[in-house]
C-alpha positions as a printed NumPy array, in Angstrom:
array([[148.922, 248.58 , 127.308],
       [147.105, 245.736, 128.382],
       [143.375, 245.164, 127.372],
       [140.532, 245.521, 129.622],
       [140.007, 242.227, 130.423],
       [143.626, 241.795, 131.488],
       [143.232, 245.042, 133.657],
       [139.974, 243.722, 135.399],
       [141.958, 240.323, 135.835],
       [144.626, 242.312, 137.723],
       [142.355, 244.237, 139.599],
       [140.576, 241.045, 140.786],
       [144.018, 239.393, 141.652],
       [145.094, 243.043, 143.791],
       [141.955, 244.098, 145.453],
       [139.751, 242.779, 148.281],
       [136.509, 244.282, 150.082],
       [137.576, 246.917, 152.232],
       [134.399, 246.122, 154.389],
       [134.692, 242.09 , 154.967],
       [138.028, 241.159, 153.548],
       [136.888, 238.934, 150.903],
       [138.461, 238.675, 147.599],
       [136.458, 239.629, 144.58 ],
       [135.493, 237.554, 141.598],
       [135.841, 238.623, 138.037],
       [132.004, 238.697, 138.007],
       [131.698, 241.145, 140.822],
       [133.886, 243.918, 139.13 ],
       [132.129, 246.346, 136.644],
       [133.442, 249.196, 134.779],
       [131.376, 252.34 , 135.035],
       [133.316, 254.518, 132.816],
       [136.525, 255.656, 131.443],
       [137.277, 258.847, 131.44 ],
       [140.543, 260.25 , 129.769],
       [143.074, 257.765, 131.545],
       [140.983, 257.117, 134.597],
       [139.122, 253.749, 135.015],
       [136.01 , 253.927, 137.162],
       [135.157, 250.236, 138.578],
       [132.43 , 249.321, 140.915],
       [132.626, 246.202, 142.913],
       [129.847, 244.325, 144.976],
       [131.419, 241.435, 147.059],
       [129.807, 238.243, 147.724],
       [128.237, 239.946, 151.022],
       [126.941, 242.665, 149.266],
       [129.427, 245.227, 150.186],
       [129.626, 247.777, 147.458],
       [132.638, 249.988, 146.677],
       [133.912, 251.869, 143.669],
       [137.22 , 253.021, 143.149],
       [139.479, 254.501, 140.277],
       [142.851, 253.585, 138.602],
       [144.824, 255.38 , 136.067],
       [146.049, 253.805, 132.967],
       [149.52 , 254.652, 132.061],
       [152.064, 253.248, 129.874],
       [155.024, 252.276, 131.248],
       [157.725, 254.006, 129.235],
       [160.655, 252.186, 131.009],
       [161.491, 249.877, 133.743],
       [161.851, 251.468, 137.383],
       [165.281, 251.179, 138.77 ],
       [165.769, 249.117, 141.931],
       [165.451, 250.382, 145.555],
       [169.166, 251.373, 146.737],
       [170.199, 252.23 , 150.17 ],
       [170.102, 256.038, 149.679],
       [166.525, 255.676, 148.615],
       [165.728, 253.994, 152.173],
       [167.791, 256.403, 154.076],
       [166.046, 259.412, 151.962],
       [162.742, 257.878, 152.74 ],
       [163.474, 257.322, 156.54 ],
       [164.683, 261.319, 156.924],
       [161.59 , 262.348, 155.213],
       [159.097, 260.373, 157.515],
       [161.338, 261.388, 160.345],
       [160.617, 264.944, 159.868],
       [156.976, 264.847, 158.388],
       [154.371, 266.639, 160.561],
       [151.466, 264.638, 159.111],
       [150.197, 267.687, 156.991],
       [149.338, 265.946, 153.969],
       [147.358, 268.944, 152.479],
       [150.605, 271.212, 152.491],
       [152.713, 268.071, 151.387],
       [150.315, 267.757, 148.231],
       [150.281, 271.645, 147.073],
       [154.048, 271.444, 146.726]])
């Protein structure tokens, strides 16, 4: 598992302020807690917008297999019949 600094570096590369779209600098990200395998991070962008977010820390046991044509077709079929009801979808 990567160390905490590597995780924060990855967060800094991948995320941006949802209000103004600015990329975060390392100093704008603050770890507020680690509960079980969930990391809670507070960010305050250069424009003063405050955001909290969580990410889970999981070990990668094996490489994911590449996406193939059948995967894309399965996704297409699922989206074609999806009625937009996420609550019932997540209860499955």
